[in-house]
VEXFI-57095 format. One line per field, with one value per residue (C-alpha): x, y negated, z negated; residue in three letters; residue number from 1. Coordinates in pm, whole numbers, plus 50000, padded with zeros to 5 digits. Example, Ala and Ser with C-alpha at 12.3 -4.5 7.8 and 13.67 -1.06 7.14 Angstrom:
// VEXFI-57095
east c(51230;51367)
north c(50450;50106)
up c(49220;49286)
aa c(ALA;SER)
i c(1;2)
//
This chain:
// VEXFI-57095
east c(51541;51212;51040;50846;50476;50317;49998;50286;50294;50179;50023;49805;49932;49759;49487;49243;49450;49408;49201;49429;49604;49495;49571;49749;49891;49644;49836;49863;49622;49548;49844;49888;49983;50275;50567;50855;51181;51373;51322;51141;51458;51755;51784;51825;51852;51756;51986;51785;51524;51532;51298;51471;51324;51131;50978;51227;51232;51556;51581;51917;51965;52190;52123;52286;52158;51987;52345;52568;52836;52872;52652;52562;52472;52182;51955;51636;51443;51146;51115;50953;50601;50610;50517;50714;51056;51381;51512;51758;52119;52439;52632;52921;53010;53135;53055;52971;52589;52664;52845;52797;52658;52524;52279;52183;51960;51970;51674;51693;51673;51981;52162;52449;52578;52910;53060;53422;53625;53993;54182;54348;54605;54749;54634;54449;54124;53908;53574;53387;53107;52812;52573;52264;52234;51864;51892;52068;51816;52163;52400;52764;53067;53214;53466;53719;53586;53884;54145;54361;54685;54597;54406;54101;53844;53437;53198;53170;52839;52688;52409;52365;52259;51982;52188;52323;52634;52740;52934;53095;53290;53431;53730;54029;54287;54676;54582;54778;54494;54548;54210;54115;53776;53805;53527;53525;53264;53147;52984;52662;52762;53104;53287;53575;53515;53735;54076;54023;54076;54119;53865;54002;54178;54246;54535;54487;54109;53907;53611;53240;52937;53022;52726;52639;52362;52373;52109;51991;52227;52549;52616;52692;52747;52955;52942;53144;53231;53631;53651;53948;54150;54296;54000;53695;53684;53875;53546;53409;53178;53308;53144;53236;53043;53088;52985;52826;53145;53254;53500;53513;53589;53807;53637;53516;53289;52894;52788;52574;52771;52968;53221;52965;52761;52723;52500;52496;52326;52260;51981;51974;51673;51607;51670;52009;51883;52096;51993;52185;52056;52228;52228;52385;52445;52416;52209;52106;51961;52146;51915;52040;51875;51801;51912;51945;52087;51989;52121;51942;52220;52562;52759;52542;52554;52431;52118;52079;52068;51699;51658;51395;51306;51415;51581;51541;51656;51719;51837;51683;51625;51542;51759;51636;51404;51331;51054;51015;50893;51138;50931;51183;51084;51277;51133;51243;51226;51328;51176;50914;50892;50564;50401;50702;50770;50979;50717;50781;50797;50786;50830;50847;50974;50801;50971;50751;50826;51126;50959;50998;50681;50633;50677;50400;50389;50285;50295;50028;50213;50496;50799;51096;51326;51357;51131;51215;51106;51153;51075;50924;50967;50592;50680;50509;50656;50645;50702;50676;50806;50732;50553;50337;50053;50225;50489;50282;50207;50524;50447;50231;50401;50282;50441;50271;50205;50156;50154;50228;50115;49977;50077;49861;49937;49704;49636;49852;49744;49876;49959;49956;49574;49732;50025;50353;50479;50738;51069;51345;51717;51608;51351;51053;50957;51142;51049;51191;50997;51088;50841;50813;50838;50488;50455;50385;50527;50698;50782;51011;50990;51161;50963;51093;50980;51084;51288;51511;51601;51904;51746;51535;51463;51340;51176;51186;50892;50797;50454;50375;50073;49949;49887;49525;49323;49025;48650;48477;48099;47985;47639;47533;47299;46913;46582;46325;46035;45715;45760;45472;45487;45507;45666;45969;46222;46577;46886;47059;47384;47716;48063;48429;48743;48935;48860;48569;48327;48010;47773;47442;47322;46984;46946;46632;46652;47013;47093;47146;46907;47056;47037;46934;47233;47044;46993;46682;46459;46104;45979;45784;45589;45893;45966;45635;45644;46052;46292;46426;46761;47021;47416;47636;47991;48230;48605;48908;49259;49323;49049;48686;48426;48054;47722;47455;47083;46846;46544;46222;45946;45757;45395;45077;45061;44759;44476;44509;44367;44121;44244;43958;43637;43544;43217;42933;42891;42630;42259;42072;41819;41683;41870;42161;42527;42676;43031;43222;43511;43710;43871;44255;44472;44755;44971;44859;44632;44749;44367;44037;43703;43392;43007;42711;42411;42035;41949;42226;42190;42425;42318;42428;42634;42727;43100;43216;43293;42997;42656;42317;41994;41698;41322;41349;41613;41358;41302;41593;41901;42227;42573;42946;43138;43535;43780;44149;44430;44795;44998;45173;44879;44572;44249;44115;43715;43488;43139;43043;42764;42436;42211;41837;41745;41472)
north c(47076;47009;47299;47286;47299;47629;47480;47491;47856;47982;48320;48372;48627;48770;48986;49205;49529;49860;50152;50208;50502;50720;50548;50264;50039;49864;49553;49540;49222;49036;48900;48556;48268;48260;48036;47908;47972;47768;47506;47587;47385;47687;48029;48342;48662;48891;49024;49176;49110;49289;49292;49330;49509;49212;49125;48866;48886;48796;48751;48694;48627;48422;48103;47846;47501;47304;47195;47375;47618;47869;48086;48005;48311;48189;48312;48218;48354;48423;48392;48725;48563;48307;48274;47995;48031;47833;47657;47810;47838;47843;48090;48104;47918;47957;48312;48500;48576;48963;48852;49133;49043;49284;49227;49409;49313;49422;49507;49190;48988;48912;48961;48983;48925;49024;48960;48971;48650;48638;48829;49152;49008;48807;49018;48814;49044;49011;49102;48810;48724;48551;48660;48517;48420;48464;48258;47942;48030;47939;48175;48151;47975;48261;48460;48762;49152;49264;49192;49390;49321;49583;49551;49643;49666;49726;49482;49680;49895;49788;49920;49857;50101;49985;49771;49578;49717;49683;49971;49898;50119;50009;50171;49990;50099;49975;50026;50337;50630;50588;50459;50493;50474;50203;50128;49839;49751;49432;49444;49242;48846;48917;48712;48971;49275;49544;49688;49861;50231;50453;50770;50967;50905;50992;51034;51076;50921;50661;50706;50622;50576;50507;50501;50485;50528;50476;50620;50415;50568;50472;50823;50733;50940;50812;50983;50947;51058;51149;51100;51290;51110;51362;51702;51641;52021;51809;51572;51612;51489;51414;51356;51241;51179;50925;51076;50936;50859;50669;50901;50984;51339;51487;51445;51763;51840;51837;52209;52256;51941;52069;51865;51770;51620;51203;50903;51042;50845;50927;50809;50900;50928;50842;51194;51197;51411;51340;51363;51347;51313;51327;51397;51729;51861;51739;51803;51663;51270;51200;51406;51566;51736;51555;51730;51708;51859;51818;51880;51854;51690;51515;51822;52032;52244;52166;52364;52475;52249;52161;52085;51706;51695;51864;51701;51366;51041;50842;50477;50331;50406;50366;50610;50900;50700;50877;50825;50904;51218;51307;51344;51189;50950;50941;50707;50629;50468;50715;50840;51065;51282;51360;51002;50913;50593;50511;50579;50520;50826;51003;51301;51347;51604;51748;51795;52056;52283;52127;52124;51888;51749;51751;51431;51196;50906;50571;50359;50292;50142;50087;50063;49873;50081;49890;49997;49832;50084;50062;50226;50066;50171;50339;50505;50347;50313;50018;50038;49690;49744;49528;49678;49623;49789;50000;50016;49829;49516;49409;49095;49116;49133;49243;49329;49619;49726;50106;50168;50566;50623;50932;51152;51004;50677;50428;50378;50110;49762;49425;49132;48894;48854;48688;48759;48681;48568;48744;48555;48675;48768;48779;49043;48763;48926;49123;49201;49367;49487;49512;49680;49555;49738;49794;49903;49540;49453;49125;49055;48828;48809;48636;48478;48359;48118;47998;47709;47725;47995;48050;47962;48045;47869;48104;48075;48238;48294;48509;48654;48883;49065;48856;48982;49215;48980;49137;49057;48762;48753;48407;48449;48668;48966;48893;49099;49010;49136;49236;49423;49651;49998;50144;49818;49785;49535;49448;49371;49033;48885;48760;48817;48771;49027;49181;49527;49534;49743;49743;49959;49929;50067;50026;49999;50060;49887;49876;50190;50359;50527;50867;50851;50500;50348;50181;49852;49855;50069;50147;50123;50485;50520;50596;50202;50104;49828;49863;49624;49699;49537;49579;49609;49540;49650;49509;49680;49701;49816;49520;49567;49562;49318;49366;49139;49282;49073;48993;49223;49226;49427;49625;49570;49829;49885;49904;50063;50429;50491;50768;50935;51201;51114;51293;51481;51720;52071;52352;52378;52105;52271;52263;52496;52536;52435;52129;52073;51737;51794;51503;51433;51328;50997;50802;50801;51144;51117;51328;51339;51286;51141;51202;50977;51181;50958;50951;50704;50523;50476;50678;51013;51025;51336;51420;51392;51682;51762;52045;51888;52124;51921;51929;51899;51490;51522;51681;51495;51221;51147;51239;51122;51138;50845;50986;50789;50870;50756;50810;50659;50277;50285;50075;50339;50423;50508;50649;50781;51092;51064;51175;51465;51533;51749;52046)
up c(50404;50541;50735;51047;50948;50907;51114;51434;51429;51773;51615;51307;51045;50737;50822;50517;50461;50703;50548;50257;50224;49938;49602;49778;49491;49249;49235;49622;49751;50058;50250;50151;50353;50603;50486;50733;50640;50890;51108;51457;51690;51638;51650;51372;51330;51048;50829;50524;50301;49925;49635;49264;48974;48870;49127;49286;49699;49862;50240;50410;50789;51001;51119;51412;51418;51718;51903;51699;51847;51562;51323;50922;50672;50509;50139;50009;49687;49588;49176;49051;48984;49245;49555;49671;49821;49731;50070;50258;50099;50333;50193;50448;50786;51083;51168;51507;51603;51534;51172;50951;50581;50313;50030;49736;49457;49060;48867;48622;48919;48986;49389;49538;49927;50060;50360;50579;50653;50769;51089;51079;51326;51003;50730;50580;50582;50285;50129;49977;49788;49606;49293;49235;48883;48789;48469;48599;48974;49156;49402;49261;49490;49712;49532;49639;49609;49793;50035;50259;50468;50730;51090;50959;50688;50677;50539;50180;50125;49805;49518;49158;48830;48608;48396;48664;48753;49114;49295;49631;49901;50205;50455;50551;50753;50900;51267;51310;51268;50892;50665;50311;50150;49844;49566;49298;49078;48943;48570;48457;48452;48594;48831;48895;49043;48922;49092;49427;49371;49693;49670;49936;50286;50640;50881;51309;51310;51148;50912;51034;50890;50528;50280;49894;49674;49271;49043;48733;48527;48702;48892;49212;49568;49871;50185;50558;50853;50973;51371;51448;51765;51884;51812;51809;51602;51284;51262;50919;50673;50294;49996;49679;49301;49022;48681;48419;48266;48561;48707;49066;49192;49484;49819;49960;50290;50274;50305;50623;50824;51164;51360;51560;51277;51234;51143;50771;50525;50130;49844;49493;49267;48897;48771;48986;49262;49535;49894;50214;50595;50907;51245;51447;51783;52109;52405;52678;52649;52359;52124;51821;51497;51193;50871;50525;50180;49844;49535;49168;48978;49073;48940;49087;49404;49776;49859;50222;50515;50654;50985;50941;51292;51615;51955;51879;51996;51713;51691;51440;51093;50716;50580;50294;50088;49740;49542;49182;49231;49424;49782;50032;50349;50665;50915;51290;51624;51878;52206;52190;52537;52502;52454;52700;52530;52214;51884;51537;51350;50940;50806;50404;50223;49909;49606;49501;49834;49947;50315;50568;50688;51090;51193;51155;51441;51310;51598;51877;52160;52332;52025;52119;51922;51573;51249;50907;50639;50214;49924;49597;49226;49253;49536;49793;50121;50388;50719;50990;51353;51691;51969;52285;52343;52651;52847;53134;52870;52743;52694;52372;52094;51781;51413;51295;50960;50801;50450;50252;49906;49734;50020;50287;50574;50646;50977;51168;51216;51344;51111;51354;51496;51788;52017;52075;52435;52566;52575;52800;52718;52337;52154;52076;51778;51492;51088;50801;50509;50141;49848;49537;49206;49197;49589;49744;50067;50162;50508;50670;51048;51322;51614;51937;52176;52538;52551;52906;53143;52944;52600;52362;51980;51673;51340;51068;50859;50543;50407;50093;49943;49705;49342;49322;49076;48916;49032;48901;48882;49003;48950;48654;48635;48634;48688;48947;48986;48795;48487;48439;48515;48849;48975;49128;49013;49132;48994;49139;49106;49289;49260;49426;49454;49735;49791;49482;49475;49321;49003;48877;48570;48436;48024;47767;47496;47571;47600;47939;48166;48243;48653;48701;48923;49187;49266;49230;48988;48968;48611;48474;48151;47958;48005;47879;47594;47584;47639;48016;48160;48417;48440;48726;48685;48975;49057;49205;49155;48946;48716;48652;48528;48443;48345;48195;48237;47992;47887;47997;47825;48040;48014;48145;48442;48690;48718;48834;49172;49286;49614;49590;49471;49153;49235;49103;49135;49046;49038;49020;48772;48426;48250;48493;48399;48621;48666;48726;48922;48830;49180;49234;49089;49189;49000;48851;48507;48238;48107;48187;48008;48106;48049;48209;48326;48379;48645;48549;48237;47980;47805;47442;47338;47750;47687;47830;48202;48232;48160;48098;48255;48004;48090;48043;48356;48593;48884;48770;48970;48755;48808;48566;48581;48530;48383;48431;48175;48184;47912;48053;48303;48287;48299;48640;48662;48927;48965;49127;49389;49210;49235;49182;48883;49007)
aa c(MET;ALA;LEU;ALA;ALA;ALA;ALA;ALA;ALA;ALA;VAL;VAL;TRP;GLY;PRO;ALA;LEU;PRO;ALA;ALA;ALA;SER;GLY;TYR;SER;ALA;SER;ALA;GLY;PRO;TRP;GLY;THR;ALA;VAL;GLY;LEU;THR;GLU;SER;ASP;GLY;GLN;GLN;SER;LEU;ILE;ASP;VAL;LYS;VAL;ALA;GLY;ASP;GLY;THR;ALA;PHE;ALA;LEU;TRP;ARG;ASP;LYS;GLN;ALA;GLY;ALA;ASP;SER;TRP;GLU;ILE;GLN;ALA;ALA;VAL;ARG;PRO;ALA;GLY;SER;GLY;THR;TRP;SER;ALA;ALA;LYS;THR;LEU;VAL;THR;ASN;ARG;ALA;ALA;SER;ALA;ASP;ALA;VAL;LEU;ALA;VAL;THR;ALA;ASP;GLY;GLY;ALA;ILE;VAL;THR;TRP;LEU;THR;GLY;SER;GLY;ALA;ASP;GLY;SER;VAL;ALA;ALA;ARG;PHE;SER;THR;TRP;ASP;ALA;GLY;THR;GLY;GLY;TRP;SER;ASP;PRO;GLY;THR;LEU;ALA;ALA;THR;ASP;GLY;LEU;TYR;MET;SER;THR;PRO;ARG;LEU;ALA;ALA;ALA;ALA;ASP;GLY;THR;VAL;THR;ALA;VAL;TRP;ASN;GLN;GLY;ASP;GLY;SER;LEU;ASN;TYR;LYS;VAL;MET;THR;ALA;THR;LEU;THR;PRO;GLY;GLY;SER;ALA;TRP;SER;ALA;ALA;GLU;PRO;LEU;GLY;SER;VAL;SER;GLY;GLY;SER;VAL;TRP;ASN;LEU;ASP;LEU;ALA;VAL;ALA;PRO;ASP;GLY;THR;ALA;THR;THR;VAL;TRP;GLU;PHE;ARG;ASN;SER;PHE;GLU;ASP;ASP;LYS;ASN;ALA;VAL;SER;THR;VAL;THR;ARG;SER;SER;ALA;GLY;ASP;TRP;SER;SER;PRO;ALA;VAL;LEU;PRO;GLY;THR;THR;SER;ALA;SER;SER;GLY;VAL;GLN;VAL;SER;MET;ASP;THR;HIS;ASP;ARG;THR;THR;VAL;LEU;TRP;HIS;ASP;GLY;SER;SER;THR;ALA;ASN;ARG;THR;ASP;LEU;LYS;SER;ALA;THR;ARG;THR;SER;PRO;THR;GLY;ASP;TRP;GLY;SER;ALA;HIS;THR;VAL;ALA;SER;ALA;ILE;GLU;ASP;ARG;ASP;SER;SER;GLY;PRO;LEU;THR;ALA;PRO;ASN;GLY;ASP;VAL;THR;TYR;VAL;TRP;ALA;GLY;TRP;SER;THR;SER;ALA;GLY;THR;PRO;VAL;VAL;GLN;ALA;SER;THR;ARG;SER;ALA;ALA;THR;GLY;THR;TRP;SER;ALA;PRO;ASN;THR;LEU;SER;THR;GLY;TYR;VAL;ASN;TRP;GLN;VAL;SER;ALA;ALA;ILE;GLY;ALA;ASP;GLY;THR;VAL;GLN;VAL;VAL;TRP;PRO;GLN;THR;PRO;SER;ILE;ASP;ASN;GLY;ASP;ASP;HIS;TYR;LEU;GLU;TRP;ALA;VAL;ARG;ALA;ASP;GLY;THR;TRP;SER;LYS;ALA;THR;ALA;LEU;ASN;SER;ALA;PRO;VAL;ALA;ASP;VAL;PRO;ASN;THR;ASP;ALA;LEU;SER;GLY;ASP;VAL;ALA;ALA;GLY;PRO;ASP;GLY;ARG;ALA;THR;VAL;VAL;TRP;ARG;GLN;ALA;VAL;TYR;ALA;SER;PRO;ALA;SER;TYR;THR;SER;GLN;LEU;TRP;THR;GLN;SER;GLN;THR;LEU;LEU;ALA;LYS;PRO;GLU;ILE;THR;SER;LYS;ALA;ALA;VAL;THR;GLY;THR;ALA;ARG;THR;GLY;SER;LYS;LEU;THR;CYS;ASN;ALA;ALA;TRP;THR;GLY;TYR;ASN;ALA;THR;ALA;ALA;TRP;SER;TRP;LEU;ARG;ASP;GLY;LYS;THR;ILE;SER;GLY;ALA;THR;GLY;LYS;THR;ARG;THR;LEU;THR;SER;ASP;ASP;TYR;THR;HIS;GLN;VAL;SER;CYS;ARG;ILE;THR;VAL;SER;ASN;GLY;ALA;GLY;SER;THR;ARG;SER;THR;SER;PRO;ALA;VAL;THR;VAL;ALA;VAL;GLY;PRO;ALA;LEU;LYS;VAL;THR;LYS;ALA;PRO;ALA;VAL;THR;GLY;THR;ALA;LYS;VAL;GLY;TYR;LYS;LEU;THR;ALA;ALA;HIS;GLY;THR;TRP;SER;PRO;ALA;ALA;THR;SER;TYR;THR;TYR;SER;TRP;LYS;ARG;ASN;GLY;HIS;THR;ILE;THR;GLY;ALA;THR;LYS;SER;THR;TYR;VAL;PRO;VAL;LYS;ALA;ASP;ARG;GLY;GLN;LYS;ILE;THR;VAL;LYS;VAL;THR;ALA;HIS;ARG;TYR;GLY;TRP;THR;ASN;GLY;SER;ALA;THR;THR;ALA;SER;VAL;THR;VAL;ARG)
i c(1;2;3;4;5;6;7;8;9;10;11;12;13;14;15;16;17;18;19;20;21;22;23;24;25;26;27;28;29;30;31;32;33;34;35;36;37;38;39;40;41;42;43;44;45;46;47;48;49;50;51;52;53;54;55;56;57;58;59;60;61;62;63;64;65;66;67;68;69;70;71;72;73;74;75;76;77;78;79;80;81;82;83;84;85;86;87;88;89;90;91;92;93;94;95;96;97;98;99;100;101;102;103;104;105;106;107;108;109;110;111;112;113;114;115;116;117;118;119;120;121;122;123;124;125;126;127;128;129;130;131;132;133;134;135;136;137;138;139;140;141;142;143;144;145;146;147;148;149;150;151;152;153;154;155;156;157;158;159;160;161;162;163;164;165;166;167;168;169;170;171;172;173;174;175;176;177;178;179;180;181;182;183;184;185;186;187;188;189;190;191;192;193;194;195;196;197;198;199;200;201;202;203;204;205;206;207;208;209;210;211;212;213;214;215;216;217;218;219;220;221;222;223;224;225;226;227;228;229;230;231;232;233;234;235;236;237;238;239;240;241;242;243;244;245;246;247;248;249;250;251;252;253;254;255;256;257;258;259;260;261;262;263;264;265;266;267;268;269;270;271;272;273;274;275;276;277;278;279;280;281;282;283;284;285;286;287;288;289;290;291;292;293;294;295;296;297;298;299;300;301;302;303;304;305;306;307;308;309;310;311;312;313;314;315;316;317;318;319;320;321;322;323;324;325;326;327;328;329;330;331;332;333;334;335;336;337;338;339;340;341;342;343;344;345;346;347;348;349;350;351;352;353;354;355;356;357;358;359;360;361;362;363;364;365;366;367;368;369;370;371;372;373;374;375;376;377;378;379;380;381;382;383;384;385;386;387;388;389;390;391;392;393;394;395;396;397;398;399;400;401;402;403;404;405;406;407;408;409;410;411;412;413;414;415;416;417;418;419;420;421;422;423;424;425;426;427;428;429;430;431;432;433;434;435;436;437;438;439;440;441;442;443;444;445;446;447;448;449;450;451;452;453;454;455;456;457;458;459;460;461;462;463;464;465;466;467;468;469;470;471;472;473;474;475;476;477;478;479;480;481;482;483;484;485;486;487;488;489;490;491;492;493;494;495;496;497;498;499;500;501;502;503;504;505;506;507;508;509;510;511;512;513;514;515;516;517;518;519;520;521;522;523;524;525;526;527;528;529;530;531;532;533;534;535;536;537;538;539;540;541;542;543;544;545;546;547;548;549;550;551;552;553;554;555;556;557;558;559;560;561;562;563;564;565;566;567;568;569;570;571;572;573;574;575;576;577;578;579;580;581;582;583;584;585;586;587;588;589;590;591;592;593;594;595;596;597;598;599;600;601;602;603;604;605;606;607;608;609;610;611;612;613;614;615;616;617;618;619;620;621;622;623;624;625;626;627;628;629;630;631;632;633;634;635;636;637;638;639;640;641;642;643;644;645;646)
//
C-alpha cells in the first residue's frame, strides 16, 4: 500500500531532546524521521503501541478507508534494529468505530492481538486472535482463543511471561447477572490455547475493570471488581494468584479495598512484587482517593493500603508502571483545582521507602484529558499527551513529551514544532508511546485534518528515538601556535555526535600533564626541550573517541624583559662599596650575573653584585650590566645608569 509522502504533513516533528532527565538512557539518541503508517484520505483511531523485549515495535489501530462504511483493525511492525515499518496488515474487517482489540508482546519479538466476534443474540460470541511470528515475519491466520454461548464476553486481557507463554483472562456472562472470570494460556509457538478454566464467579451483578499482570517467571495476578446490581455495599475487589507451578488460588477480597473501590489495576515486577492501584470513595465533582497496596511475593501478605493522591478526578491513566528496582510510577490526566484546567500528573512510590511522591504536574498547558505512558526494561518512563497552550487557545495542538529516569523528570517539550489546527467533532491530535527495552521512545500519533463541516480525514504517523552512536572525530587534533616557552598553543579538532561533550588534555613526552585540561596551554619552563602534544576526547552516552595531535618540540622562550631597571646604590667614592640592585624581570628571573664597567669598558674580575672603586676609578663613570637568567628562556640584560667616582 503506497503511503502519502511525508512531505505532505502539515506539521514538522522531531526536535532535539529536552533537557534530559538525570541519567537518561545512554541509548537514547535524537528523534528519527516521521513515517506515515496509513494513507491520508481515510480515518483512524489508535488502539496501542508496544515494543517487545528484543526491540521489535508494534502499532495497532482502527482504520476506515475513504468511502468505506465500516472499520478495520490494522497492525504494522518495525523489526528489531530496523527503522522501517511494514505495510499495514488488516487483521479483521467489518468493525465498529469503537471496536476493542488488545495487543501484547513477548520478550523474543513476538506479539499477539485479540478481539471479539459474533453476537450474544445467537450465542456466537468468540475471542479471536492472531500472532506475529518473528521467525517468519508474518501474522498468523485468525484463530479462536475462547468462545461462549452466553450473552456477554469481554475482550481478553493479555500478558506474557519471559519464556513467551501468553496468559489471557476475560469474563463472560449468561445475561442473568451470572458471570465467570476465565483464563487460558498459549505456549510459545503454539496455535491452540489451553482449555478455558474459571478463576471465579459472581451472581447478582457483573464484573468490571478486569486486569492481569504476569511476572517474567510466569507467576500471575488477576484483579477485578464485582458490582452488585442490587446492594452497593456488596461490591468488592477480588484477586487471584497463579503460582510458579501454574496453579491459581481461590478468589480473595483485596485487603484495604471497600465497596466504594473501583478502577482497579495491577502490575508485577521481575522479583514477583505485585502492586494494585484503585480509586476509593467519592465526593463532589466525581473526585476519589487514589490508593495502592503491594505484596513482596505471590504467596505473601498484602501490605497496608497507601493513599497515592487525594481527591483526584482521573479520566485517563497509565496503570502502575513498575521499574526493575521496584519503584512504581502512575501517570494520569485529571482535573486540577489549583490550575483550573485538566493536567497530566505523575506520582512514584519509592521501593526503598515505600512512600509515594507528591503529584508532579508534567503538563504546561490545557490537556484534553488524554495521556499515554510506558516503562522500559531499564526503568525509563516515557509519557506523551496532547495539549493546547491554554483554555483560551484551543486551536493550536501540540503533542507533549516527558521522560523520567533515575528519579528525575525532564521538562516537557513539544514533539511537533508547528501546531496542529483544531478540527471540529474529533481530536485534532492524539498519541501513544512505548518504551523499548533500553528506554528509548517510540511514538505513534494520529493527526486529523478538516474535510467538511461534518467530516475529517486523518493519518497515522510514527517516530522513534534513534540509537545513540558514539561521536566521530572529523578533523584530527592538531596544535597551532609557536612552540616555545611562554607562548600559547591551541588544540584544534572537529567532531560530530549527538549530545557530545569534549574534554582536552596535554601531554609531555607522551605522558599526561596534571591539571592541563584546557583547549589552550601556555608553555612553561618544564616543557622546554620536550615533546608536547594535545589530546581531545569526545564522549556521549554511547561511548567516546579521541584523537592525539603530532608532538611539537618546545624551543627556548624569548628574552626576559626588565620591568624595573637595575640600579647602582652606595657612595661613589674610592674605597666605598657600591651595590647593584638587579631590578625586576618578566617572567621572574631565577638568577643573575653582573659585569661592572668603567667608562663602558669591562673591569676585569668585577662580576659580583658589589664593587669597591679603586684609585683608577676616580673621576670615571661606573655602570654595571645585569644579566637575568631563567631556564627555558633567553637571557635578558640591562645596564644601570652611571655614577661618577670621587
